[in-house]
C-alpha positions as MATLAB code, in Angstrom:
seq = 'XXXXXXXXXXXXXXXXXXXXXXXXXXXXXXXXXXXXXXXXXXXXXXXXXXXXXXXXXXXXXXXXXXXXXXXXXXXXXXXXXXXXXXXXXXXXXXXXXXXXXXXXXXXXXXXXXXXXXXXXXXXXXXXXXXXXXXXXXXXXXXXXXXXXXXXXXXXXXXXXXXXXXXXXXXXXXXXXXXXXXXXXXXXXXXXXXXXXXXXXXXXXXXXXXXXXXXXXXXXXXXXXXXXXXXXXXXXXXXXXXXXXXXXXXXXXXXXXXXXXXXXXXXXXXXXXXXXXXXXXXXXXXXXXXXXXXXXXXXXXXXXXX';
ca = [
      -7.684   -9.740  -15.251;
     -10.103  -12.442  -14.031;
      -7.151  -14.440  -12.640;
      -5.898  -11.345  -10.793;
      -9.356  -10.754   -9.372;
      -9.583  -14.360   -8.179;
      -6.128  -14.223   -6.564;
      -7.004  -10.900   -4.930;
     -10.202  -12.307   -3.440;
      -8.481  -15.464   -2.165;
      -5.738  -13.461   -0.455;
      -8.330  -11.116    1.056;
     -10.346  -14.049    2.422;
      -7.202  -15.616    3.916;
      -6.536  -12.335    5.751;
     -10.113  -12.196    7.025;
     -10.008  -15.811    8.265;
      -6.603  -15.490    9.956;
      -7.719  -12.358   11.792;
     -10.869  -14.096   13.034;
      -8.804  -16.985   14.429;
      -6.374  -14.622   16.148;
      -9.169  -12.493   17.653;
     -10.965  -15.505   19.112;
      -7.814  -17.086   20.565;
      -6.247  -13.938   22.037;
      -9.521  -12.317   23.029;
     -10.768  -15.304   25.032;
      -7.393  -15.840   26.726;
      -6.893  -12.120   27.385;
     -10.259  -11.751   29.098;
      -9.905  -15.049   30.994;
      -6.473  -14.236   32.472;
      -6.726  -10.433   32.517;
      -3.803   -9.859   30.132;
      -3.829   -6.331   28.734;
      -1.190   -7.276   26.146;
      -3.335  -10.092   24.732;
      -6.481   -7.981   24.752;
      -4.604   -5.136   23.021;
      -3.308   -7.504   20.367;
      -6.786   -8.955   19.896;
      -8.206   -5.427   19.573;
      -5.519   -4.696   17.012;
      -6.726   -7.720   15.061;
     -10.312   -6.446   15.227;
      -9.123   -3.385   13.308;
      -7.200   -5.666   10.968;
     -10.366   -7.699   10.392;
     -12.317   -4.559    9.583;
      -9.574   -3.350    7.260;
      -9.261   -6.707    5.459;
     -13.047   -6.838    5.061;
     -13.029   -3.347    3.528;
     -10.241   -4.373    1.155;
     -12.213   -7.494    0.233;
     -15.394   -5.564   -0.550;
     -13.941   -2.275   -1.799;
     -10.521   -3.019   -3.243;
     -11.786   -5.601   -5.720;
     -13.532   -2.835   -7.702;
     -10.149   -2.034   -9.239;
     -10.600   -5.113  -11.429;
     -13.880   -3.864  -12.889;
     -13.714   -2.558  -16.447;
     -14.045    1.192  -17.164;
     -17.650    2.332  -17.321;
     -19.652    5.517  -17.848;
     -19.122    6.689  -14.254;
     -15.414    5.744  -14.166;
     -14.101    6.110  -17.745;
     -10.470    5.721  -16.630;
     -11.175    2.553  -14.667;
     -11.259    1.959  -10.923;
      -7.563    2.103  -10.013;
      -8.095    4.611   -7.199;
     -10.273    2.213   -5.214;
      -7.243    0.194   -4.104;
      -5.189    3.002   -2.541;
      -8.386    4.424   -1.061;
      -9.088    1.142    0.711;
      -5.424    0.827    1.722;
      -5.543    4.361    3.142;
      -8.492    3.269    5.272;
      -6.322    0.456    6.630;
      -3.618    2.928    7.624;
      -6.047    5.342    9.255;
      -7.656    2.621   11.354;
      -4.235    1.427   12.521;
      -3.203    4.915   13.652;
      -6.404    5.496   15.627;
      -6.291    2.074   17.238;
      -2.604    2.436   18.118;
      -3.279    5.708   19.924;
      -6.107    4.086   21.910;
      -3.892    1.142   22.900;
      -1.103    3.472   23.985;
      -3.556    5.369   26.179;
      -4.845    2.151   27.790;
      -1.317    0.865   28.434;
      -0.370    4.111   30.158;
      -3.359    3.824   32.457;
      -2.503    0.210   33.274;
       1.027    1.209   34.241;
      -0.313    3.887   36.591;
      -3.054    1.736   38.128;
      -0.975   -1.436   38.418;
      -1.258   -4.657   36.350;
      -3.665   -7.419   37.316;
      -2.890  -10.155   34.795;
      -2.336  -13.791   35.805;
       0.119  -16.143   34.102;
      -0.846  -19.489   32.589;
       0.940  -21.796   30.149;
      -2.245  -21.708   28.083;
      -1.322  -18.117   27.184;
       1.885  -19.346   25.544;
       0.002  -21.993   23.559;
      -2.519  -19.408   22.355;
       0.197  -16.990   21.279;
       1.947  -19.740   19.337;
      -1.286  -20.437   17.435;
      -1.704  -16.728   16.672;
       1.911  -16.429   15.560;
       1.750  -19.397   13.180;
      -1.583  -18.322   11.684;
      -0.491  -14.749   10.974;
       2.909  -15.759    9.625;
       1.246  -18.173    7.208;
      -1.130  -15.380    6.163;
       1.797  -12.973    5.632;
       3.710  -15.512    3.537;
       0.677  -16.292    1.358;
      -0.279  -12.640    0.816;
       3.277  -11.663   -0.175;
       3.490  -14.646   -2.559;
       0.208  -13.704   -4.266;
       1.109  -10.025   -4.486;
       4.562  -10.654   -5.951;
       3.049  -10.684   -9.443;
       0.060   -8.405   -8.834;
       1.648   -5.396   -7.113;
      -1.596   -4.488   -5.340;
      -1.283   -1.701   -2.711;
      -4.269   -3.127   -0.838;
      -2.639   -6.552   -0.532;
       0.661   -4.862    0.301;
      -1.098   -3.074    3.146;
      -2.633   -6.328    4.376;
       0.754   -8.075    4.162;
       2.252   -5.243    6.206;
      -0.578   -5.769    8.688;
       0.225   -9.482    8.953;
       3.921   -8.745    9.413;
       3.085   -6.149   12.027;
       0.977   -8.788   13.821;
       4.021  -11.055   14.020;
       5.956   -8.294   15.789;
       3.099   -7.468   18.120;
       2.638  -11.129   19.044;
       6.348  -11.399   19.840;
       5.990   -8.309   22.037;
       3.090   -9.973   23.830;
       5.331  -13.017   24.380;
       7.661  -10.715   26.321;
       4.770   -9.609   28.511;
       3.693  -13.184   29.167;
       7.290  -14.212   29.943;
       7.493  -11.359   32.429;
       4.366  -12.624   34.174;
       5.829  -16.140   34.238;
       8.900  -14.870   36.103;
       6.903  -12.756   38.556;
       7.010   -9.384   36.813;
       3.411   -8.588   35.777;
       4.447   -5.015   34.884;
       5.761   -6.488   31.625;
       2.177   -7.011   30.442;
       1.200   -3.304   30.083;
       4.732   -2.553   28.866;
       4.232   -5.061   26.064;
       0.845   -3.501   25.345;
       2.527   -0.103   24.966;
       5.145   -1.553   22.623;
       2.372   -3.072   20.513;
       0.600    0.269   20.236;
       3.747    2.084   19.057;
       4.321   -0.515   16.325;
       0.699   -0.192   15.249;
       0.922    3.612   15.007;
       4.152    3.462   12.989;
       2.751    0.928   10.534;
      -0.448    2.911   10.093;
       1.445    6.124    9.306;
       3.672    4.309    6.815;
       0.739    2.735    4.956;
      -1.213    6.026    4.944;
       1.721    8.086    3.629;
       2.298    5.730    0.695;
      -1.327    5.727   -0.415;
      -1.847    9.477    0.014;
       0.841    9.864   -2.660;
      -1.131    7.540   -4.941;
      -4.381    9.438   -4.410;
      -2.893   12.942   -4.824;
      -1.437   12.289   -8.302;
       2.074   12.434   -6.896;
       5.104   11.882   -9.095;
       6.752    8.442   -9.063;
      10.330    8.128   -7.769;
      13.098    9.660   -9.904;
      14.508    6.272  -10.883;
      11.066    5.214  -12.165;
      10.778    8.361  -14.301;
      14.308    7.863  -15.670;
      13.495    4.274  -16.591;
      10.470    5.423  -18.612;
      12.394    8.232  -20.316;
      15.232    5.876  -21.246;
      12.728    3.488  -22.826;
      11.275    6.311  -24.946;
      14.705    7.502  -26.086;
      15.674    3.939  -26.986;
      13.277    4.001  -29.948;
      15.391    4.451  -33.115;
      13.008    7.039  -34.605;
      13.011    9.327  -31.550;
      15.484   12.231  -31.787;
      14.418   14.081  -28.660;
      11.984   14.169  -25.765;
      10.289   17.062  -23.974;
       7.198   17.960  -21.914;
       7.532   14.628  -20.139;
       5.076   14.103  -17.272;
       4.563   10.984  -15.145;
       2.146   10.805  -12.218;
       0.245    8.275  -10.141;
      -3.401    7.619  -10.936;
      -4.293    5.279   -8.141;
      -1.426    2.826   -7.779;
      -0.574    2.880  -11.492;
       1.398    5.507  -13.446;
       0.097    7.626  -16.305;
       2.625    9.107  -18.741;
       2.444   12.075  -21.111;
       5.249   13.243  -23.404;
       6.219   14.872  -26.697;
       8.650   12.875  -28.859;
      10.669   14.483  -31.682;
      10.719   12.528  -34.950;
      11.632   13.216  -38.581;
       9.412   15.929  -40.037;
       8.980   14.282  -43.429;
       7.262   11.141  -42.155;
       3.906   10.205  -43.652;
       0.830   10.221  -41.447;
       0.770    6.418  -41.470;
       4.449    6.218  -40.483;
       3.951    8.710  -37.670;
       0.935    6.741  -36.470;
       2.992    3.542  -36.373;
       5.729    5.236  -34.313;
       3.163    6.638  -31.900;
       1.658    3.167  -31.436;
       5.093    1.600  -30.918;
       6.023    4.223  -28.317;
       2.761    3.745  -26.470;
       3.179   -0.035  -26.325;
       6.868    0.305  -25.402;
       6.058    2.455  -22.379;
       3.042    0.398  -21.333;
       5.278   -2.662  -21.021;
       6.926   -0.957  -18.033;
       5.280   -1.819  -14.729;
       3.281   -0.126  -13.240;
       2.547    2.153  -16.224;
      -1.117    2.033  -17.251;
      -2.039    4.775  -19.729;
       0.269    6.639  -22.121;
      -0.423    9.848  -24.058;
       1.987   10.525  -26.935;
       2.395   13.686  -29.025;
       4.798   13.664  -31.973;
       6.723   16.807  -32.978;
       8.949   17.332  -36.033;
      12.588   17.288  -34.885;
      14.193   20.739  -34.771;
      10.919   22.655  -34.657;
      11.681   23.998  -31.189;
       8.095   24.988  -30.428;
       8.488   24.200  -26.737;
      11.521   26.490  -26.572;
       9.657   29.292  -28.346;
       6.739   28.865  -25.951;
       9.053   29.129  -22.962;
      10.678   32.286  -24.371;
       7.288   33.892  -25.047;
       6.188   33.062  -21.509;
       9.339   34.619  -20.058;
       8.942   37.730  -22.188;
       5.313   38.237  -21.178;
       6.183   38.084  -17.458;
       9.303   40.280  -17.666;
       9.023   43.777  -16.034;
       8.651   46.691  -18.458;
];
């Protein structure tokens, strides 16, 4: 856990530093030469800087041990911080789209310089290196916060390429390409923000994992040689991890110690599956059919008389 925390903090700091470099380079050049596309991309990176700072300060709480105020741990802090990232991106994208529309109506005023190309190349290299490093770190961790920051870095690569189009247009005497590139940047930002937000809302609302994930867990339970059946299976997200509850049918003549051993084995078997965190097991004697009887009683009580 301490190694994960250290890797998380390093990746978060890399994202903060790369955003600062990009903001300074694009912001100074955008203001100096009046490029709306560069200023929009720099503004986008301001939001990225804020988001990466929030992830750095807030998301790391997930690695704290359970305590009296959070007895189930701090897993929800990560998707909560990632959701903040998505929300900021959506709001910023809408603002950039509005500004680009106004620039198209009022007429562009940007001036071309080869220095703009050099600055964009620096921004592109810095953010690509950040993306590569964040993805590499998160390959083993599976952190939604780092996944959101990696998506941010990847999105920055696309937006910088879009800005290149605007600068190329200015170079060939078509300054209208600058606000057009700014509009393209804003649309990419909005899309990425919605995508990140939608994923983490599912984590925070105790949504069910994908069907293939549930089937993988069920198959693991049924693979145990002492399990004769499975019912009342429930799997749901608690933060970015999955909690599992189920009833397993076993031989009815097992001793208490034997049943305890099977319950422990099932719990450990399921917890080996990523990203399962907590497992709640209930053992039933095979053939008892209590869940079927309960369903029949429920149907009978609701039937019209």
